[in-house]
N, C-alpha and C positions, 0 to 999 in steps of 0.2 A: 374212505380214504381220508387221511389226516393231512393238513397243510400247516406249514410253519407260519405264524402270524406275529404281529407285534402289538403290545399294549401301549397306551399313551405314556406310561412310566418308563418304557424302555425294556421291560422284561419280556422274555420270549415265552410264548405259550403255544400250545397246540390247539388248533381249532378245526372245525369241519371245513370242507372245500369252499364253502361260502364264508369268506373272511369278512368280518364286520368292518365297515369303513371307519377310518380315523375321524373323530369329530373335528379335528383341526383342519383336515383337508377341505371340508366344505364350509368352514366358518370364514376363512379369509376372503374367498371370492364373494360370499354373501355380504360381509362387512364393506368391502370395496363397492359393491353394487348399490347397497342400500344407504350407506352412511358417509361415503367419501366426500360428496359435495357439501353436505351439512357440516361435517367436521372441518373441511378445508375453509369454508367461509367463516366459521367461528374462530378458528385458529388464526386466520389471516388478520382478523380484527385485534387479536391479542398480541400479535407480533408487529404491530404498526405497519401492516401491509408489506412485510418482507416476504416475498414469494418463496425464495429459496429456503429460508428458515421454516416457513409454513410447510413446505413439502417434506422437510426433514422431520418435523414434529408429527405430521400425519403418518409418515412411514414408521417412525418409532412407536407410535400409538398402535398401529396395526401389528407390529412385531410383538408388542406386549400382549395384545389380544390373542395372538396365536400361541404365545407362551402360556397363557392362562386359559386356553380354550376348554380344558377339562373341567374348570370350575365356574366358567361364565354362565350366567342365566341367559337362555336363548330368546327370551321375550324381547321384541324390538325396542320397547320403551326402556327396558333395563339395559340393553346393549348400548343404546344411544347415550344414556346417562353415564354409563361406565366409560365409554370412549371419550366423551367430552371432559369428564373429570380427570382421566389420565392425561389427556392432551393439555388441559389447563395446568396440571402439575408439572409437565415437561417444560412448558413455556415459562412458568415461574422459576424453575431451576435454571433455565437458560438466562433469564434476566438476572438472577443472582450471580451466575458465573460471569456474566458480562460486567457486573459491577465490581467484582473482585479483580478481574483482569485489567491491566492498564489499557487506557483508551488507545485505539489505533488511530494514527494520523496519516493523512495522505501527503506524500512528498511533492505532489504537483503544486501545492500551495506554496508560493515563495517564502512566506513568513515561517513556514515549518520546515523548509528544505535546509539541508546542511549548509552552513556558511562556507564560502570558498576559503581555501588555505591561502593566507596572505604572505606566506614565507617567500614565495617566488617573487611577488611584486616588491616586497621589502628588500630582497636581495638585489633585484634589478635597480631599484632606486639608489641603493648604497653604491652599486657599481657605477652608475651614471654620475653620481655626486663625486666620486673619486676621480673619474675621468675628466669631469668638468674642472676639478681642482688642479689638474695638471696642465690645463690650457693657459695661455698667456692672458693677462687681464683684459686686453682689448677685445679678445674673442669671447671671453666670459661675459663682458658687458653687453655685447650684441645678442648673445643667446638669452641672457637674463631679460633684456628688454623686449625681445620678440617672442620667444617660445614660452618663457616662464611668466612674464607680466602680460602677455597677450597683446602687445602693441603692434601696430602696423610698422612697416619699414620706414615710412614717412615720419610717424610719431617717434620711433626709436631714434631716428636721425636728429629730430628736434631736441629730444631729451639729452642725447649724448653730445650734441653740438658738432656733428660731422655730416658730410654729404650722404644722400641716400645711396649712391653708388658704392661708397665706402662701407656702409652697413651691409649691403648685399654681398660685396666681395669678402668681407670679414665673416659673414654667416656661412658662405660657401666654404671658406678655408677652415672655419671652426668645425663644421659638420664633417668635413673630410678627416680632420684630426681626431674627432670623437669616434667616428666609425673605425678608424685605424686602431685607436686605443681600446675600444670595446672588442674589436676583432681579436686583438692580442689577449685580452682577458678571457675571451671565450675559448681560445686555443689552450690556455694554461691548464 
């Protein structure tokens, strides 16, 4: 009785009921069992201890071994040399690709993060400046001395030559007028 089998090249052939096992089927488990640890440690050194990249290289090396299973020499010393050579070439290609690609930067580092858009703060400063310009000069002077110059109420009173109580009441009135003016701007 004849059974349908497959050859390694993908051609269909007729064979007896005892189908010959595919050489690729037993090669990959053998390679993983015998060479994975050695291959992993060698590649890990080549990738500067990048474990994820090392795993990818080992996997790609095993895939290439499976793809070339019909031509590989099965002697362990030859297999080990072939695997290490293929893995080294994959790593070299990886290093070349990384050199060609632009370097990735982390955005968590403040120097590399996008700078904030200053349009909002510039617009706010312009709006406040215009609102200040609409205030009476006596209110402008107390705001200038306290908020903008950073002086205390006592120091502002000394500079302006008016009592502290007057500075406080003018500040209160000036801030109310500013809030009203800015509120009207926000509504527009």
